[in-house]
Backbone and ligand atoms as CSV (ligand in chain L), in Angstrom:
chain,resi,resn,atom,element,x,y,z
A,1,UNK,N,N,35.049,-5.077,7.295
A,1,UNK,CA,C,34.198,-5.753,8.276
A,1,UNK,C,C,32.841,-6.121,7.656
A,2,UNK,N,N,32.291,-5.226,6.829
A,2,UNK,CA,C,31.029,-5.527,6.154
A,2,UNK,C,C,31.245,-5.793,4.668
A,3,UNK,N,N,30.421,-6.674,4.117
A,3,UNK,CA,C,30.527,-6.951,2.688
A,3,UNK,C,C,29.950,-5.756,1.911
A,4,UNK,N,N,30.256,-5.739,0.629
A,4,UNK,CA,C,29.755,-4.654,-0.228
A,4,UNK,C,C,28.228,-4.635,-0.253
A,5,UNK,N,N,27.653,-5.825,-0.258
A,5,UNK,CA,C,26.186,-5.945,-0.296
A,5,UNK,C,C,25.554,-5.361,0.954
A,6,UNK,N,N,26.178,-5.657,2.107
A,6,UNK,CA,C,25.659,-5.110,3.360
A,6,UNK,C,C,25.715,-3.583,3.293
A,7,UNK,N,N,26.852,-3.068,2.856
A,7,UNK,CA,C,27.028,-1.618,2.777
A,7,UNK,C,C,26.008,-1.008,1.816
A,8,UNK,N,N,25.768,-1.691,0.708
A,8,UNK,CA,C,24.817,-1.199,-0.281
A,8,UNK,C,C,23.416,-1.098,0.317
A,9,UNK,N,N,22.994,-2.159,1.014
A,9,UNK,CA,C,21.649,-2.158,1.603
A,9,UNK,C,C,21.558,-1.208,2.797
A,10,UNK,N,N,22.708,-0.939,3.414
A,10,UNK,CA,C,22.714,0.018,4.524
A,10,UNK,C,C,22.625,1.450,3.986
A,11,UNK,N,N,23.391,1.720,2.934
A,11,UNK,CA,C,23.416,3.069,2.367
A,11,UNK,C,C,22.163,3.360,1.530
A,12,UNK,N,N,21.657,2.325,0.857
A,12,UNK,CA,C,20.476,2.512,0.005
A,12,UNK,C,C,19.429,1.467,0.344
A,13,UNK,N,N,18.876,1.540,1.530
A,13,UNK,CA,C,17.912,0.501,1.915
A,13,UNK,C,C,16.680,0.489,1.021
A,14,UNK,N,N,16.248,-0.737,0.659
A,14,UNK,CA,C,15.034,-0.900,-0.147
A,14,UNK,C,C,13.836,-1.011,0.795
A,15,UNK,N,N,12.714,-0.557,0.284
A,15,UNK,CA,C,11.426,-0.757,0.978
A,15,UNK,C,C,11.324,-0.103,2.357
A,16,UNK,N,N,11.935,1.060,2.496
A,16,UNK,CA,C,11.783,1.779,3.765
A,16,UNK,C,C,10.420,2.469,3.755
A,17,UNK,N,N,9.741,2.437,4.868
A,17,UNK,CA,C,8.484,3.171,4.976
A,17,UNK,C,C,7.407,2.384,5.668
A,18,UNK,N,N,6.180,2.797,5.393
A,18,UNK,CA,C,5.030,2.174,6.038
A,18,UNK,C,C,4.037,1.756,4.970
A,19,UNK,N,N,3.154,0.840,5.294
A,19,UNK,CA,C,2.047,0.504,4.402
A,19,UNK,C,C,0.768,0.829,5.162
A,20,UNK,N,N,-0.031,1.676,4.571
A,20,UNK,CA,C,-1.296,2.019,5.209
A,20,UNK,C,C,-2.241,0.836,5.098
A,21,UNK,N,N,-3.009,0.592,6.122
A,21,UNK,CA,C,-3.938,-0.549,6.158
A,21,UNK,C,C,-3.224,-1.849,5.785
A,22,UNK,N,N,-2.060,-2.044,6.349
A,22,UNK,CA,C,-1.276,-3.255,6.062
A,22,UNK,C,C,-2.041,-4.500,6.480
A,23,UNK,N,N,-1.782,-5.603,5.776
A,23,UNK,CA,C,-2.425,-6.871,6.123
A,23,UNK,C,C,-1.864,-7.408,7.438
A,24,UNK,N,N,-0.601,-7.069,7.701
A,24,UNK,CA,C,0.021,-7.506,8.938
A,24,UNK,C,C,1.173,-6.588,9.298
A,25,UNK,N,N,1.293,-6.303,10.600
A,25,UNK,CA,C,2.392,-5.461,11.075
A,25,UNK,C,C,3.064,-6.181,12.236
A,26,UNK,N,N,4.373,-6.208,12.215
A,26,UNK,CA,C,5.100,-6.848,13.311
A,26,UNK,C,C,6.179,-5.928,13.822
A,27,UNK,N,N,6.212,-5.754,15.140
A,27,UNK,CA,C,7.234,-4.912,15.742
A,27,UNK,C,C,7.991,-5.737,16.765
A,28,UNK,N,N,9.283,-5.791,16.611
A,28,UNK,CA,C,10.083,-6.549,17.572
A,28,UNK,C,C,11.263,-5.702,18.037
A,29,UNK,N,N,11.761,-6.066,19.184
A,29,UNK,CA,C,12.897,-5.329,19.726
A,29,UNK,C,C,13.903,-6.276,20.321
A,30,UNK,N,N,15.124,-5.821,20.384
A,30,UNK,CA,C,16.162,-6.606,21.047
A,30,UNK,C,C,16.505,-5.913,22.357
A,31,UNK,N,N,16.256,-6.621,23.443
A,31,UNK,CA,C,16.423,-6.010,24.760
A,31,UNK,C,C,17.863,-5.577,25.009
A,32,UNK,N,N,18.810,-6.311,24.459
A,32,UNK,CA,C,20.224,-6.021,24.757
A,32,UNK,C,C,20.693,-4.719,24.122
A,33,UNK,N,N,20.451,-4.577,22.814
A,33,UNK,CA,C,20.957,-3.378,22.134
A,33,UNK,C,C,19.905,-2.287,22.074
A,34,UNK,N,N,18.650,-2.640,22.359
A,34,UNK,CA,C,17.588,-1.636,22.370
A,34,UNK,C,C,17.046,-1.296,20.996
A,35,UNK,N,N,17.477,-2.019,19.973
A,35,UNK,CA,C,17.028,-1.703,18.623
A,35,UNK,C,C,15.616,-2.245,18.366
A,36,UNK,N,N,14.899,-1.511,17.537
A,36,UNK,CA,C,13.506,-1.864,17.251
A,36,UNK,C,C,13.296,-1.923,15.742
A,37,UNK,N,N,12.503,-2.904,15.321
A,37,UNK,CA,C,12.232,-3.065,13.897
A,37,UNK,C,C,10.745,-3.321,13.693
A,38,UNK,N,N,10.186,-2.658,12.702
A,38,UNK,CA,C,8.769,-2.877,12.391
A,38,UNK,C,C,8.634,-3.225,10.911
A,39,UNK,N,N,7.904,-4.272,10.631
A,39,UNK,CA,C,7.676,-4.707,9.253
A,39,UNK,C,C,6.192,-4.651,8.929
A,40,UNK,N,N,5.883,-4.093,7.778
A,40,UNK,CA,C,4.509,-4.014,7.276
A,40,UNK,C,C,4.395,-4.929,6.062
A,41,UNK,N,N,3.314,-5.697,6.024
A,41,UNK,CA,C,3.103,-6.580,4.877
A,41,UNK,C,C,1.766,-6.284,4.213
A,42,UNK,N,N,1.789,-6.269,2.895
A,42,UNK,CA,C,0.552,-6.197,2.123
A,42,UNK,C,C,0.401,-7.555,1.448
A,43,UNK,N,N,-0.618,-8.283,1.835
A,43,UNK,CA,C,-0.792,-9.662,1.353
A,43,UNK,C,C,-2.099,-9.768,0.567
A,44,UNK,N,N,-2.034,-10.321,-0.620
A,44,UNK,CA,C,-3.244,-10.383,-1.454
A,44,UNK,C,C,-4.113,-11.599,-1.112
A,45,UNK,N,N,-5.223,-11.745,-1.852
A,45,UNK,CA,C,-6.200,-12.795,-1.517
A,45,UNK,C,C,-5.660,-14.201,-1.773
A,46,UNK,N,N,-4.559,-14.294,-2.531
A,46,UNK,CA,C,-3.942,-15.608,-2.751
A,46,UNK,C,C,-2.820,-15.884,-1.754
A,47,UNK,N,N,-2.790,-15.070,-0.722
A,47,UNK,CA,C,-1.757,-15.202,0.321
A,47,UNK,C,C,-0.351,-14.997,-0.213
A,48,UNK,N,N,-0.244,-14.084,-1.156
A,48,UNK,CA,C,1.066,-13.736,-1.697
A,48,UNK,C,C,1.436,-12.341,-1.188
A,49,UNK,N,N,2.677,-12.192,-0.764
A,49,UNK,CA,C,3.145,-10.900,-0.264
A,49,UNK,C,C,3.308,-9.958,-1.460
A,50,UNK,N,N,2.400,-8.974,-1.529
A,50,UNK,CA,C,2.413,-8.033,-2.638
A,50,UNK,C,C,3.462,-6.954,-2.395
A,51,UNK,N,N,3.575,-6.566,-1.125
A,51,UNK,CA,C,4.538,-5.521,-0.796
A,51,UNK,C,C,4.967,-5.681,0.663
A,52,UNK,N,N,6.152,-5.193,0.936
A,52,UNK,CA,C,6.671,-5.227,2.303
A,52,UNK,C,C,7.472,-3.958,2.528
A,53,UNK,N,N,7.284,-3.363,3.688
A,53,UNK,CA,C,8.058,-2.164,4.026
A,53,UNK,C,C,8.554,-2.305,5.453
A,54,UNK,N,N,9.582,-1.537,5.767
A,54,UNK,CA,C,10.093,-1.630,7.136
A,54,UNK,C,C,10.545,-0.286,7.663
A,55,UNK,N,N,10.562,-0.240,8.986
A,55,UNK,CA,C,11.160,0.890,9.689
A,55,UNK,C,C,12.057,0.280,10.743
A,56,UNK,N,N,13.277,0.707,10.755
A,56,UNK,CA,C,14.212,0.152,11.732
A,56,UNK,C,C,14.884,1.264,12.502
A,57,UNK,N,N,14.730,1.184,13.808
A,57,UNK,CA,C,15.456,2.084,14.678
A,57,UNK,C,C,16.597,1.247,15.230
A,58,UNK,N,N,17.662,1.186,14.438
A,58,UNK,CA,C,18.711,0.279,14.870
A,58,UNK,C,C,19.990,0.448,14.091
A,59,UNK,N,N,20.853,-0.513,14.265
A,59,UNK,CA,C,22.194,-0.435,13.705
A,59,UNK,C,C,22.192,-0.687,12.192
A,60,UNK,N,N,23.335,-0.489,11.580
A,60,UNK,CA,C,23.464,-0.661,10.136
A,60,UNK,C,C,23.143,-2.064,9.677
A,61,UNK,N,N,23.553,-3.050,10.457
A,61,UNK,CA,C,23.284,-4.437,10.070
A,61,UNK,C,C,21.794,-4.728,10.142
A,62,UNK,N,N,21.118,-4.120,11.097
A,62,UNK,CA,C,19.667,-4.303,11.225
A,62,UNK,C,C,18.972,-3.683,10.015
A,63,UNK,N,N,19.445,-2.537,9.588
A,63,UNK,CA,C,18.863,-1.866,8.419
A,63,UNK,C,C,19.111,-2.710,7.165
A,64,UNK,N,N,20.341,-3.171,6.988
A,64,UNK,CA,C,20.678,-3.977,5.810
A,64,UNK,C,C,19.882,-5.280,5.784
A,65,UNK,N,N,19.711,-5.910,6.944
A,65,UNK,CA,C,18.982,-7.189,6.943
A,65,UNK,C,C,17.489,-6.963,6.735
A,66,UNK,N,N,16.932,-5.873,7.278
A,66,UNK,CA,C,15.498,-5.658,7.015
A,66,UNK,C,C,15.284,-5.330,5.552
A,67,UNK,N,N,16.211,-4.577,4.965
A,67,UNK,CA,C,16.116,-4.247,3.550
A,67,UNK,C,C,16.143,-5.525,2.708
A,68,UNK,N,N,17.110,-6.367,2.969
A,68,UNK,CA,C,17.237,-7.615,2.211
A,68,UNK,C,C,16.065,-8.548,2.487
A,69,UNK,N,N,15.635,-8.636,3.743
A,69,UNK,CA,C,14.528,-9.541,4.087
A,69,UNK,C,C,13.257,-9.129,3.352
A,70,UNK,N,N,12.964,-7.836,3.287
A,70,UNK,CA,C,11.747,-7.396,2.587
A,70,UNK,C,C,11.872,-7.730,1.101
A,71,UNK,N,N,13.058,-7.511,0.538
A,71,UNK,CA,C,13.271,-7.843,-0.877
A,71,UNK,C,C,12.997,-9.326,-1.137
A,72,UNK,N,N,13.428,-10.154,-0.180
A,72,UNK,CA,C,13.332,-11.602,-0.382
A,72,UNK,C,C,11.919,-12.147,-0.213
A,73,UNK,N,N,11.074,-11.445,0.542
A,73,UNK,CA,C,9.730,-12.009,0.773
A,73,UNK,C,C,8.687,-11.462,-0.202
A,74,UNK,N,N,8.983,-10.346,-0.854
A,74,UNK,CA,C,8.017,-9.803,-1.816
A,74,UNK,C,C,7.847,-10.803,-2.959
A,75,UNK,N,N,6.584,-11.113,-3.267
A,75,UNK,CA,C,6.283,-12.052,-4.343
A,75,UNK,C,C,6.177,-13.489,-3.872
A,76,UNK,N,N,6.484,-13.711,-2.594
A,76,UNK,CA,C,6.401,-15.076,-2.061
A,76,UNK,C,C,5.065,-15.294,-1.352
A,77,UNK,N,N,4.651,-16.542,-1.244
A,77,UNK,CA,C,3.463,-16.849,-0.457
A,77,UNK,C,C,3.836,-16.698,1.015
A,78,UNK,N,N,2.821,-16.601,1.856
A,78,UNK,CA,C,3.106,-16.439,3.285
A,78,UNK,C,C,3.917,-17.632,3.808
A,79,UNK,N,N,3.601,-18.812,3.270
A,79,UNK,CA,C,4.321,-20.009,3.697
A,79,UNK,C,C,5.797,-19.932,3.294
A,80,UNK,N,N,6.040,-19.467,2.086
A,80,UNK,CA,C,7.439,-19.322,1.627
A,80,UNK,C,C,8.147,-18.211,2.400
A,81,UNK,N,N,7.410,-17.141,2.690
A,81,UNK,CA,C,8.002,-16.013,3.422
A,81,UNK,C,C,8.452,-16.460,4.815
A,82,UNK,N,N,7.662,-17.352,5.386
A,82,UNK,CA,C,8.001,-17.871,6.713
A,82,UNK,C,C,9.322,-18.637,6.683
A,83,UNK,N,N,9.609,-19.211,5.516
A,83,UNK,CA,C,10.817,-20.028,5.410
A,83,UNK,C,C,12.079,-19.221,5.085
A,84,UNK,N,N,11.918,-17.913,4.909
A,84,UNK,CA,C,13.097,-17.069,4.679
A,84,UNK,C,C,13.752,-16.823,6.044
A,85,UNK,N,N,14.773,-17.581,6.316
A,85,UNK,CA,C,15.407,-17.513,7.634
A,85,UNK,C,C,16.438,-16.387,7.692
A,86,UNK,N,N,16.843,-16.064,8.897
A,86,UNK,CA,C,17.888,-15.038,9.049
A,86,UNK,C,C,19.185,-15.515,8.390
A,87,UNK,N,N,19.357,-16.837,8.367
A,87,UNK,CA,C,20.554,-17.392,7.743
A,87,UNK,C,C,20.533,-17.121,6.236
A,88,UNK,N,N,19.368,-17.313,5.631
A,88,UNK,CA,C,19.230,-17.059,4.188
A,88,UNK,C,C,19.462,-15.584,3.884
A,89,UNK,N,N,18.958,-14.722,4.760
A,89,UNK,CA,C,19.141,-13.276,4.564
A,89,UNK,C,C,20.631,-12.928,4.685
A,90,UNK,N,N,21.275,-13.519,5.668
A,90,UNK,CA,C,22.713,-13.251,5.852
A,90,UNK,C,C,23.509,-13.734,4.651
A,91,UNK,N,N,23.141,-14.913,4.163
A,91,UNK,CA,C,23.844,-15.454,2.996
A,91,UNK,C,C,23.666,-14.537,1.791
A,92,UNK,N,N,22.455,-14.040,1.624
A,92,UNK,CA,C,22.183,-13.145,0.493
A,92,UNK,C,C,22.993,-11.858,0.607
A,93,UNK,N,N,23.334,-11.511,1.822
A,93,UNK,CA,C,24.132,-10.298,2.047
A,93,UNK,C,C,25.634,-10.589,2.009
A,94,UNK,N,N,25.973,-11.828,1.808
A,94,UNK,CA,C,27.387,-12.202,1.771
A,94,UNK,C,C,28.006,-12.349,3.147
A,95,UNK,N,N,27.146,-12.490,4.164
A,95,UNK,CA,C,27.631,-12.728,5.522
A,95,UNK,C,C,27.622,-11.479,6.378
A,96,UNK,N,N,27.625,-11.730,7.705
A,96,UNK,CA,C,27.686,-10.643,8.683
A,96,UNK,C,C,28.728,-11.020,9.732
A,97,UNK,N,N,29.364,-10.029,10.340
A,97,UNK,CA,C,30.302,-10.363,11.419
A,97,UNK,C,C,29.538,-11.068,12.551
A,98,UNK,N,N,30.168,-12.021,13.240
A,98,UNK,CA,C,29.476,-12.803,14.270
A,98,UNK,C,C,28.714,-11.955,15.293
A,99,UNK,N,N,29.254,-10.819,15.686
A,99,UNK,CA,C,28.557,-10.005,16.698
A,99,UNK,C,C,27.288,-9.377,16.154
A,100,UNK,N,N,27.094,-9.474,14.856
A,100,UNK,CA,C,25.928,-8.843,14.229
A,100,UNK,C,C,24.857,-9.847,13.804
A,101,UNK,N,N,25.068,-11.101,14.163
A,101,UNK,CA,C,24.104,-12.125,13.754
A,101,UNK,C,C,22.729,-11.857,14.374
A,102,UNK,N,N,22.727,-11.365,15.610
A,102,UNK,CA,C,21.436,-11.120,16.281
A,102,UNK,C,C,20.599,-10.077,15.538
A,103,UNK,N,N,21.255,-9.197,14.813
A,103,UNK,CA,C,20.529,-8.157,14.072
A,103,UNK,C,C,19.688,-8.793,12.972
A,104,UNK,N,N,20.236,-9.840,12.338
A,104,UNK,CA,C,19.494,-10.512,11.279
A,104,UNK,C,C,18.335,-11.309,11.863
A,105,UNK,N,N,18.513,-11.730,13.094
A,105,UNK,CA,C,17.450,-12.458,13.784
A,105,UNK,C,C,16.259,-11.540,14.030
A,106,UNK,N,N,16.565,-10.285,14.286
A,106,UNK,CA,C,15.516,-9.289,14.506
A,106,UNK,C,C,14.635,-9.176,13.248
A,107,UNK,N,N,15.280,-9.198,12.086
A,107,UNK,CA,C,14.525,-9.100,10.820
A,107,UNK,C,C,13.624,-10.317,10.654
A,108,UNK,N,N,14.155,-11.488,10.951
A,108,UNK,CA,C,13.356,-12.707,10.833
A,108,UNK,C,C,12.161,-12.644,11.794
A,109,UNK,N,N,12.440,-12.213,13.013
A,109,UNK,CA,C,11.361,-12.151,14.012
A,109,UNK,C,C,10.302,-11.121,13.627
A,110,UNK,N,N,10.733,-10.021,13.030
A,110,UNK,CA,C,9.779,-8.976,12.635
A,110,UNK,C,C,8.867,-9.485,11.521
A,111,UNK,N,N,9.440,-10.223,10.565
A,111,UNK,CA,C,8.633,-10.812,9.484
A,111,UNK,C,C,7.630,-11.799,10.087
A,112,UNK,N,N,8.106,-12.630,10.998
A,112,UNK,CA,C,7.221,-13.614,11.627
A,112,UNK,C,C,6.101,-12.927,12.409
A,113,UNK,N,N,6.458,-11.858,13.112
A,113,UNK,CA,C,5.446,-11.130,13.895
A,113,UNK,C,C,4.390,-10.530,12.972
A,114,UNK,N,N,4.819,-10.028,11.810
A,114,UNK,CA,C,3.871,-9.439,10.856
A,114,UNK,C,C,2.992,-10.532,10.253
A,115,UNK,N,N,3.571,-11.692,9.975
A,115,UNK,CA,C,2.790,-12.819,9.456
A,115,UNK,C,C,1.784,-13.287,10.503
A,116,UNK,N,N,2.220,-13.291,11.737
A,116,UNK,CA,C,1.349,-13.702,12.849
A,116,UNK,C,C,0.154,-12.758,12.932
A,117,UNK,N,N,0.436,-11.467,12.832
A,117,UNK,CA,C,-0.604,-10.445,12.891
A,117,UNK,C,C,-1.611,-10.661,11.750
A,118,UNK,N,N,-1.084,-10.918,10.571
A,118,UNK,CA,C,-1.933,-11.187,9.401
A,118,UNK,C,C,-2.807,-12.428,9.637
A,119,UNK,N,N,-2.191,-13.486,10.143
A,119,UNK,CA,C,-2.915,-14.733,10.385
A,119,UNK,C,C,-4.021,-14.533,11.421
A,120,UNK,N,N,-3.704,-13.790,12.465
A,120,UNK,CA,C,-4.689,-13.527,13.524
A,120,UNK,C,C,-5.879,-12.737,12.973
A,121,UNK,N,N,-5.561,-11.708,12.201
A,121,UNK,CA,C,-6.622,-10.846,11.660
A,121,UNK,C,C,-7.539,-11.621,10.731
A,122,UNK,N,N,-6.986,-12.610,10.036
A,122,UNK,CA,C,-7.766,-13.355,9.043
A,122,UNK,C,C,-8.179,-14.746,9.514
A,123,UNK,N,N,-7.948,-15.000,10.785
A,123,UNK,CA,C,-8.283,-16.297,11.377
A,123,UNK,C,C,-7.698,-17.448,10.567
A,124,UNK,N,N,-6.429,-17.303,10.250
A,124,UNK,CA,C,-5.735,-18.319,9.472
A,124,UNK,C,C,-4.671,-18.987,10.323
A,125,UNK,N,N,-4.281,-20.167,9.882
A,125,UNK,CA,C,-3.139,-20.808,10.515
A,125,UNK,C,C,-2.056,-20.935,9.457
A,126,UNK,N,N,-0.883,-20.419,9.752
A,126,UNK,CA,C,0.245,-20.610,8.851
A,126,UNK,C,C,1.107,-21.691,9.496
A,127,UNK,N,N,1.209,-22.784,8.778
A,127,UNK,CA,C,1.902,-23.940,9.343
A,127,UNK,C,C,3.339,-23.610,9.747
A,128,UNK,N,N,3.667,-23.903,10.979
A,128,UNK,CA,C,5.033,-23.688,11.451
A,128,UNK,C,C,5.267,-22.310,12.044
A,129,UNK,N,N,4.255,-21.447,11.973
A,129,UNK,CA,C,4.424,-20.092,12.508
A,129,UNK,C,C,4.112,-20.070,14.002
A,130,UNK,N,N,5.075,-19.541,14.742
A,130,UNK,CA,C,4.894,-19.485,16.202
A,130,UNK,C,C,4.584,-18.047,16.613
A,131,UNK,N,N,3.934,-17.881,17.767
A,131,UNK,CA,C,3.665,-16.517,18.229
A,131,UNK,C,C,4.960,-15.734,18.350
A,132,UNK,N,N,4.944,-14.449,18.019
A,132,UNK,CA,C,6.180,-13.665,18.036
A,132,UNK,C,C,6.816,-13.619,19.417
A,133,UNK,N,N,8.125,-13.714,19.429
A,133,UNK,CA,C,8.854,-13.698,20.697
A,133,UNK,C,C,8.997,-12.287,21.228
A,134,UNK,N,N,9.457,-11.437,20.346
A,134,UNK,CA,C,9.821,-10.114,20.853
A,134,UNK,C,C,8.880,-9.016,20.404
A,135,UNK,N,N,7.596,-9.343,20.201
A,135,UNK,CA,C,6.680,-8.300,19.746
A,135,UNK,C,C,6.538,-7.244,20.836
A,136,UNK,N,N,6.887,-6.027,20.499
A,136,UNK,CA,C,6.883,-4.972,21.527
A,136,UNK,C,C,5.631,-4.103,21.456
A,137,UNK,N,N,4.669,-4.515,20.627
A,137,UNK,CA,C,3.449,-3.734,20.496
A,137,UNK,C,C,2.748,-3.534,21.829
A,138,UNK,N,N,2.602,-4.634,22.559
A,138,UNK,CA,C,1.892,-4.552,23.839
A,138,UNK,C,C,2.600,-3.604,24.785
A,139,UNK,N,N,3.898,-3.698,24.762
A,139,UNK,CA,C,4.714,-2.851,25.621
A,139,UNK,C,C,4.444,-1.378,25.311
A,140,UNK,N,N,4.404,-1.091,24.007
A,140,UNK,CA,C,4.158,0.296,23.592
A,140,UNK,C,C,2.810,0.771,24.094
A,141,UNK,N,N,1.813,-0.099,23.968
A,141,UNK,CA,C,0.470,0.293,24.413
A,141,UNK,C,C,0.447,0.559,25.897
A,142,UNK,N,N,1.167,-0.295,26.642
A,142,UNK,CA,C,1.228,-0.069,28.094
A,142,UNK,C,C,1.797,1.297,28.388
A,143,UNK,N,N,2.859,1.613,27.656
A,143,UNK,CA,C,3.495,2.905,27.885
A,143,UNK,C,C,2.548,4.054,27.571
A,144,UNK,N,N,1.793,3.868,26.476
A,144,UNK,CA,C,0.845,4.908,26.095
A,144,UNK,C,C,-0.193,5.128,27.182
A,145,UNK,N,N,-0.645,3.999,27.739
A,145,UNK,CA,C,-1.671,4.108,28.781
A,145,UNK,C,C,-1.153,4.835,29.998
A,146,UNK,N,N,0.105,4.547,30.315
A,146,UNK,CA,C,0.690,5.180,31.500
A,146,UNK,C,C,0.870,6.680,31.297
A,147,UNK,N,N,1.157,7.060,30.065
A,147,UNK,CA,C,1.473,8.472,29.804
A,147,UNK,C,C,0.234,9.361,29.957
L,1,LIG,FE1,FE,20.950,-4.173,17.693
L,1,LIG,FE2,FE,22.120,-4.612,15.450
L,1,LIG,S1,S,23.057,-3.973,17.290
L,1,LIG,S2,S,20.050,-4.867,15.912
């Protein structure tokens, strides 16, 4: 059902963890499956992604796609990172079963949310970048306030 590459990135995910004082952090969730993904980006003064890390509370495909997505955006400019689509990530993994396509979308959205956060913090505009759809940060804060 899964390609060898998917299994490899699931069993040995790259770039797991957090980045302290990250340039941008994006957290997104999928309402249907309840999975959550957070991406941290370290971006240098030339707008190049120096490092990327992720934390995924989700399925194996979500872990494999976040692992591959972080690998693919490291060393790229923010503009190039924005162009790394979920389709490109899936292709790099040798494909995903149709029911798992949404998991790769989560990785794309998390990268976009982190780029958005970076752009907001630095008062920048990244051409073609839209506000994150599934950013769950606000939701988390609401919950914290209620608690
Ligand atoms: Fe939810 Fe994969 S089943 S991200």
